[in-house]
One Martini backbone bead per residue (centre of mass of N, CA, C, O) as a GRO file, in nm:
protein
  182
    1UNK     BB    1   0.049   0.067  -0.005
    2UNK     BB    2   0.277   0.282  -0.038
    3UNK     BB    3   0.192   0.352  -0.360
    4UNK     BB    4  -0.065   0.466  -0.286
    5UNK     BB    5  -0.351   0.672  -0.358
    6UNK     BB    6  -0.524   0.918  -0.188
    7UNK     BB    7  -0.855   1.077  -0.231
    8UNK     BB    8  -0.959   0.995   0.070
    9UNK     BB    9  -1.022   1.095   0.421
   10UNK     BB   10  -1.184   0.937   0.702
   11UNK     BB   11  -1.325   0.998   1.028
   12UNK     BB   12  -1.515   0.734   1.209
   13UNK     BB   13  -1.567   0.583   1.482
   14UNK     BB   14  -1.246   0.474   1.516
   15UNK     BB   15  -1.212   0.519   1.192
   16UNK     BB   16  -1.051   0.479   0.887
   17UNK     BB   17  -1.124   0.606   0.552
   18UNK     BB   18  -0.973   0.499   0.242
   19UNK     BB   19  -0.943   0.621  -0.083
   20UNK     BB   20  -0.842   0.467  -0.365
   21UNK     BB   21  -0.766   0.598  -0.670
   22UNK     BB   22  -0.699   0.342  -0.858
   23UNK     BB   23  -0.939   0.124  -0.734
   24UNK     BB   24  -1.173   0.220  -0.519
   25UNK     BB   25  -1.087   0.136  -0.259
   26UNK     BB   26  -1.157   0.073   0.091
   27UNK     BB   27  -0.963   0.152   0.367
   28UNK     BB   28  -0.961   0.014   0.694
   29UNK     BB   29  -0.872   0.170   1.002
   30UNK     BB   30  -0.754   0.170   1.301
   31UNK     BB   31  -0.740   0.448   1.510
   32UNK     BB   32  -0.510   0.333   1.707
   33UNK     BB   33  -0.316   0.125   1.529
   34UNK     BB   34  -0.334   0.150   1.202
   35UNK     BB   35  -0.467  -0.102   1.108
   36UNK     BB   36  -0.579  -0.320   0.889
   37UNK     BB   37  -0.934  -0.443   0.882
   38UNK     BB   38  -1.028  -0.348   0.582
   39UNK     BB   39  -1.141  -0.420   0.240
   40UNK     BB   40  -1.329  -0.239   0.007
   41UNK     BB   41  -1.481  -0.291  -0.263
   42UNK     BB   42  -1.587  -0.186  -0.537
   43UNK     BB   43  -1.822  -0.141  -0.731
   44UNK     BB   44  -1.991  -0.282  -0.956
   45UNK     BB   45  -1.941  -0.159  -1.270
   46UNK     BB   46  -1.721   0.047  -1.262
   47UNK     BB   47  -1.605   0.289  -1.417
   48UNK     BB   48  -1.294   0.393  -1.538
   49UNK     BB   49  -1.410   0.697  -1.597
   50UNK     BB   50  -1.352   0.824  -1.285
   51UNK     BB   51  -1.467   1.003  -1.009
   52UNK     BB   52  -1.408   1.014  -0.646
   53UNK     BB   53  -1.599   1.033  -0.335
   54UNK     BB   54  -1.589   1.041   0.022
   55UNK     BB   55  -1.854   0.987   0.271
   56UNK     BB   56  -2.024   1.077   0.576
   57UNK     BB   57  -2.381   1.001   0.636
   58UNK     BB   58  -2.596   0.893   0.849
   59UNK     BB   59  -2.435   0.617   0.888
   60UNK     BB   60  -2.305   0.649   0.592
   61UNK     BB   61  -2.137   0.528   0.320
   62UNK     BB   62  -2.030   0.740   0.054
   63UNK     BB   63  -2.009   0.713  -0.309
   64UNK     BB   64  -1.903   0.952  -0.533
   65UNK     BB   65  -1.969   0.943  -0.889
   66UNK     BB   66  -1.785   1.068  -1.177
   67UNK     BB   67  -1.775   1.108  -1.495
   68UNK     BB   68  -1.538   1.209  -1.728
   69UNK     BB   69  -1.744   1.261  -1.960
   70UNK     BB   70  -1.866   1.524  -1.843
   71UNK     BB   71  -1.648   1.720  -1.960
   72UNK     BB   72  -1.764   1.700  -2.259
   73UNK     BB   73  -2.069   1.788  -2.122
   74UNK     BB   74  -2.086   2.068  -1.955
   75UNK     BB   75  -2.372   2.182  -2.098
   76UNK     BB   76  -2.532   1.956  -2.003
   77UNK     BB   77  -2.819   1.854  -1.828
   78UNK     BB   78  -2.674   1.579  -1.827
   79UNK     BB   79  -2.544   1.396  -1.582
   80UNK     BB   80  -2.281   1.165  -1.415
   81UNK     BB   81  -2.413   1.054  -1.136
   82UNK     BB   82  -2.330   0.849  -0.848
   83UNK     BB   83  -2.464   0.672  -0.558
   84UNK     BB   84  -2.311   0.497  -0.299
   85UNK     BB   85  -2.401   0.255  -0.036
   86UNK     BB   86  -2.308   0.205   0.321
   87UNK     BB   87  -2.377   0.068   0.615
   88UNK     BB   88  -2.221   0.119   0.934
   89UNK     BB   89  -2.420  -0.061   1.132
   90UNK     BB   90  -2.322  -0.281   0.948
   91UNK     BB   91  -2.198  -0.509   0.762
   92UNK     BB   92  -1.947  -0.473   0.537
   93UNK     BB   93  -2.013  -0.562   0.191
   94UNK     BB   94  -2.201  -0.373  -0.012
   95UNK     BB   95  -2.291  -0.183  -0.271
   96UNK     BB   96  -2.548   0.069  -0.329
   97UNK     BB   97  -2.763   0.223  -0.519
   98UNK     BB   98  -2.874   0.567  -0.496
   99UNK     BB   99  -3.165   0.813  -0.538
  100UNK     BB  100  -3.192   0.870  -0.215
  101UNK     BB  101  -3.083   1.101   0.061
  102UNK     BB  102  -3.301   1.273   0.142
  103UNK     BB  103  -3.252   1.549   0.372
  104UNK     BB  104  -3.004   1.603   0.164
  105UNK     BB  105  -2.690   1.763   0.077
  106UNK     BB  106  -2.431   1.774  -0.159
  107UNK     BB  107  -2.087   1.876  -0.150
  108UNK     BB  108  -1.870   1.956  -0.435
  109UNK     BB  109  -1.522   1.928  -0.512
  110UNK     BB  110  -1.192   1.866  -0.577
  111UNK     BB  111  -1.147   1.815  -0.237
  112UNK     BB  112  -1.457   1.796  -0.145
  113UNK     BB  113  -1.705   1.615   0.071
  114UNK     BB  114  -2.042   1.689   0.181
  115UNK     BB  115  -2.314   1.704   0.417
  116UNK     BB  116  -2.652   1.830   0.460
  117UNK     BB  117  -2.924   1.935   0.615
  118UNK     BB  118  -3.257   1.976   0.492
  119UNK     BB  119  -3.481   2.231   0.534
  120UNK     BB  120  -3.753   2.454   0.504
  121UNK     BB  121  -3.561   2.722   0.550
  122UNK     BB  122  -3.397   2.664   0.317
  123UNK     BB  123  -3.277   2.685  -0.034
  124UNK     BB  124  -3.219   2.405  -0.042
  125UNK     BB  125  -3.200   2.094  -0.200
  126UNK     BB  126  -3.303   1.793  -0.185
  127UNK     BB  127  -3.135   1.534  -0.326
  128UNK     BB  128  -2.855   1.694  -0.387
  129UNK     BB  129  -2.586   1.821  -0.597
  130UNK     BB  130  -2.321   2.044  -0.527
  131UNK     BB  131  -2.104   2.195  -0.769
  132UNK     BB  132  -1.751   2.299  -0.789
  133UNK     BB  133  -1.595   2.390  -1.100
  134UNK     BB  134  -1.337   2.410  -1.313
  135UNK     BB  135  -1.312   2.540  -1.650
  136UNK     BB  136  -1.071   2.739  -1.605
  137UNK     BB  137  -0.821   2.940  -1.490
  138UNK     BB  138  -1.077   3.179  -1.440
  139UNK     BB  139  -1.319   2.964  -1.415
  140UNK     BB  140  -1.648   2.870  -1.288
  141UNK     BB  141  -1.891   2.628  -1.166
  142UNK     BB  142  -2.233   2.582  -1.065
  143UNK     BB  143  -2.408   2.285  -0.973
  144UNK     BB  144  -2.714   2.087  -1.010
  145UNK     BB  145  -2.803   1.757  -0.885
  146UNK     BB  146  -3.070   1.530  -0.929
  147UNK     BB  147  -3.113   1.212  -0.819
  148UNK     BB  148  -3.418   1.142  -0.885
  149UNK     BB  149  -3.380   1.246  -1.216
  150UNK     BB  150  -3.091   1.268  -1.341
  151UNK     BB  151  -3.038   1.595  -1.325
  152UNK     BB  152  -2.888   1.899  -1.449
  153UNK     BB  153  -2.759   2.236  -1.352
  154UNK     BB  154  -2.675   2.551  -1.393
  155UNK     BB  155  -2.581   2.817  -1.182
  156UNK     BB  156  -2.661   3.126  -1.223
  157UNK     BB  157  -2.570   3.453  -1.212
  158UNK     BB  158  -2.370   3.578  -0.970
  159UNK     BB  159  -2.180   3.329  -0.974
  160UNK     BB  160  -2.070   3.390  -1.283
  161UNK     BB  161  -1.904   3.672  -1.196
  162UNK     BB  162  -1.674   3.508  -1.087
  163UNK     BB  163  -1.346   3.455  -1.012
  164UNK     BB  164  -1.057   3.301  -0.968
  165UNK     BB  165  -0.836   3.276  -0.735
  166UNK     BB  166  -0.499   3.377  -0.676
  167UNK     BB  167  -0.189   3.220  -0.554
  168UNK     BB  168   0.113   3.282  -0.630
  169UNK     BB  169   0.042   3.229  -0.947
  170UNK     BB  170  -0.181   3.026  -0.858
  171UNK     BB  171  -0.448   2.832  -0.929
  172UNK     BB  172  -0.742   2.780  -0.779
  173UNK     BB  173  -0.997   2.609  -0.645
  174UNK     BB  174  -1.304   2.572  -0.588
  175UNK     BB  175  -1.467   2.595  -0.257
  176UNK     BB  176  -1.611   2.458   0.019
  177UNK     BB  177  -1.803   2.523   0.300
  178UNK     BB  178  -1.966   2.500   0.578
  179UNK     BB  179  -2.280   2.580   0.608
  180UNK     BB  180  -2.514   2.806   0.722
  181UNK     BB  181  -2.870   2.740   0.801
  182UNK     BB  182  -2.959   3.013   0.981
   0.00000   0.00000   0.00000
């Protein structure tokens, strides 16, 4: 495992969950000894041209998968996201595709992935993925993908008027922070 690349690391209830970038396996480590206690295979029939993010939400391990082909159709209303779920309170055995994550919204960017509970007071939409992705060295887009109907849309308006900040002559990626819903 020394030469493996981790694309995501999560700590939840005494365990580390590490998503291996090359195989999409999830390696589970004991939080105290740091010994490998389990390797979870990727979902069956996972496309080879994918990007993946791992998150824990409501005692579920979620694997958010985006096809790299989506980059070719950036202006298409049809996006290519899938969410796989594994319940953490049960024996970890296999991934299942889910089309409803309940009253949650997932936020995704090039580095982060997390979920928040959506209530009737916020303007967020439930069962949706909000993504912030860089389109070019100076521009980004924010999109909304509805898992229930498998369709997405770009969120236009004031969001599209901002440029990406650069730090020390290097362009950074747009990123989310945990929003305040109050």
